[in-house]
N, C-alpha and C positions, 0 to 999 in steps of 0.2 A: 414475546414475553409480555404478559399483561401487567399494566401498572397497578401498584397497590397490592401486589401479591403478598399474602401472609400465610401463616401456618394452617389456616382454615382451608387453604387450597391443597393441602396434602391429601392424596387419595387414600382410600381404605387399604391398609397394609396387612390385613389379617392373613395369616399363613406365611408371611415373609419373615426372613431372619436377617438381622443387621448386626454388624460389629462396629462399634464406635470407639476409637482409641482416645485416651484422655477424657473419658466421660464422667469423671468424678466432679468436675467443676467447669465453670465458664461456658464457652461455646459448645464443648463436647457434651456437657450435662444437658444443656437446652436441646441440642440436636437429638440426643438419645431419648429424652423425655417426650419430645414431640413425635418421634417415630413410634414410641410405645403407645402414646395417646391414640394413634391411628391404627393400633392393633398389631404392630410388628413385635416379634420376639427380639429383644435387644440384649446383646452381650456387652457389658461395660468393661472395656479392656483398659485396665489401670495398673500403674506401678505399685501403688500402696494398697495393700489388702484392707487396711483400716478405712482409708478414705473411699475406696471403691465400694465396700460394703455399706458404709454410711450413706453414700450416694444412692445405692440400690434401695435402701430402706426409705430414704427421703422420697425417691421417685415413686415407690410403691404407695406411699401415703398421698402424694400429689395426684397420682393417676390410679385410682382404684381399679384393680383388675389388670394392671400392667404386668406384662410378662418380661421381667428384666432379671438378669443374673450377672454376677461378677466373674471376670476372668483375669487372672494376674498376668500382666504384660509389662516388662521393662524394655522399652525400645533402645535403651543404652546398653543392653546385654543380649547379644545375638543368641546365646543359649536359652534365655528366657523367651525370645521370639519363637524359637523352634519348639520350646515346651508348650507355648500357647497354641501354636498351630497343630501340634500333635494331639493336644487335648480337645481341639474343636470337635464338638459332639454331633454336628448336624451334617446331613448329606448335601444340603443346599446352603448357599450364601447369596442372598439377594442384594445385599448392600454392605460394602466395606467403606467406612468413612475414616480416612487417614487424617485425623484431626490433631492428635497430641503434638506438643512441641515445646521447645524452650526458646527464650528470646533474650539475647544480649547478656548472658551470664559472664562472670569472670572466666578466664581461660581454664578449661578442664578437659578431661578425656573420658570416654566411655569405658566400660569394663574391658572392651576389646582394643582400646588404645586409640580410638578415633576422636578428633576434636568434637566436643559435646554437641554443638548445633548441627554439624554435618552428620554426626553419628546418629543422633536421635531424630532430627527433623526429616532427613532424607534416607540414610542407609537402613535404619531400623524399619521404616515403612516400606522401603524397597524389598527387604527380606520378608516382611510379614505378607505383603501382597503376593509375592512369588510363592510362598509356602501355602497360601490359601487359594491360589489360582485354580487348582483342580475343582474345588467346590464352586468357584465363581463361574467357570466356563460351562459347567453342567447345569447351571440354573438359568432358565430362560429369562431374559430381561434384566439380568444382574447389572449392577453399576459399581464402579470404584470412583470415589470422590476424594481428591487430595486437597487439603486446606492449605493454600499458599498465603501470600500477603502482598499488599500493594508495595510493601518495602522491598520486594524483589527487584524493583527498578533501580535500586541503589548500586547493584553490582551483578555482573555476570560471574559464573564460576571460573575458577582458575584450575585447569586440569593439572597443572604442574605443582599445585599446592592445595589440594583439596582439604587438608587438615590444618591449614593456616599455620604451618610449622615455621615458615620464614618470618611471618609477622602476624600477630593476632590483633585485629580490630573488631571489637564485638559486634558492631552494627554491620560492618562489611561481611563478616562471617554469617550473620543472620540473613542478610540479603542473599548471599550466595546459596544458603540452604533452601531459601524459598524459591530462588531461580531453579535449583535442582529439582524441587517438587514439580515445577512446570515442565522442565525438560523430561522428567520421568513420565508425566502424563502424555506428553507429545509422542514419545517413543513407544510407550505401552499401547496407546491408541492406534498407532501405525501397525504394530505387530498383531494386535487383536484383529484389526481390519484385514490384514493379509491372510489370516486364517479363516476369515468368514464367521467369526464368533459374533453373537449379538450383544456382547458385553459393551456397555458404554463407560468410557473412561474420561473423566472431566475434572475440572478444578474449580475452586471457589475461594473467595476471601471475604473477611468480615468488614473491611474498611477499618474504621477506628472504633473498636468496641471495648467497653469497660470490662476487663477481666483481671485476674491476678497475674497474668503474663507480664504486664508492664512493670510491676513492682517487685517481682521475684528476684530479678538480677541485682538491682541495687540493694535489696534487703540481704541477699546472700553475702554481699561485700561490706555490709554495714554502712553503706553510703546513704545516710538518712535524708540529706537534702535532696538527692536524686530521687529517692523513694517518695518523698513528699511531693516533689514536682510531678512525678508520674501519676500519683494519686489525684492531685489537683487537676491534671489534664483529663483523667478519666471522668472526674466529676463535672467539669465545665464543658468539654468538647465532645466526649465520646458518646456514642449511642449505647444502649443497653446490650447485655449479652443476648437477650431474647431477640433483639433486632439484628445483632451481628450474626446470629446463626441462620438467619433467613436465606442468604445466598447459598449456604451449604445445603439447607433443606430443599431449596428449589432445585439445585443441581441433582440432588439425590432422588427426587420424587416427581418432579413436574414432567408432563409429557413433552416430547419433542426436544429434549436436551441433546445437543450435538456432541459427538466425541471431540475431545481436545478443546472444548469450549472453556471459557473462564468467566464465572459469574461473580459479581460483586455489587455493592450498593450503587444506586443510580445517581446520586448527587456527588459528583467529583470524586468517585470511588471512595467516598468518606462515610456517607450515611444514606439512608433511604431504602426503598424497596429493591428487590433483586433486578439486575439488568446485566447485559453483556458488558464485560469490563475490558479496558485496554490492557495490553501486556507488552512487555519489552520485546522487540523483534528477536533478540537472541534466544528467547524461550521457545522459538519455533525453528531453531537451527538444526537441521537433520543430522549433520555430521557431528555436532557437539553432543546432541542427544544420544547418538549411538556410542560415542566415546565414553560418555558418562555411564551409560548402561553397561558396557563391557567392563569398565572399572568397578562398577557397583557389584556386578556378579562376582568378580575376582575378590574384592574386599570382604563381601558378606559371606561368600561361599554358597550363595543361593542361586541356582540356575533355573531359568524358566523353560528349559528345553523340553520338559515333559509335556507341555501344552503349546509352546510357541517355537518349537525347533525350526531353524532355517527361515525365520520370518524375514 
């Protein structure tokens, strides 16, 4: 991995199709914009039609000639995930960036009754990726990139309490959802390899990047002091969203990215140019990854058997 890599290193993506979840703001917006700048057709997969269409218009103004479109996707509603996949209009899918997420909100549940962070950050993306897998495997050189977090190191998943029903601790639940992202990448990469597909499945994280993710939880609860503290941290310590998106863009587009790799900022996993990132050993636990996979198929009702049967 070359030092100082930035978005100028993204190759020409003309003719490629990308889907970026949570592309209306923050890291997702930057990721989608830079892919569009290099010629990709980008679907901005967002929960809010108003915010998604505003982002599309803004991106079109920032990148003249950009081919971007909005697709409604609520990862907290499995029916919405199916609707998005059913309406996907292209034969090919070169790049799926599972970026959207929620961080440390008050306890809540998705439409389908799952704890919000587990349901949105992991289960919604598990279902989306599975439903789009036929388009991915028929596209030569396609990639799936899951955006995790260095915060995954705070906690392993608890297979006996995936929905934090016994006790909800917002940061532990967030860490578990980000561990789930890495276990998903680990198992999907294994299954793809077992079938001989050329699909690259990898993960990335932004380090500490200034986005609205940090302040959304405190704001939702009216915890003004916590919101101000998070905003101050963003101002003083965090790198920009443009810099935070670089590891994702590297994993998505750079040559030689290895399956099941984890890319993050080079300086203490906090900031800097993209580099291989440390990950907790439990995120490469084969048995746990398989257990989570089987349970995720059961809970979401989405099976990968059409393309990955008996892997």
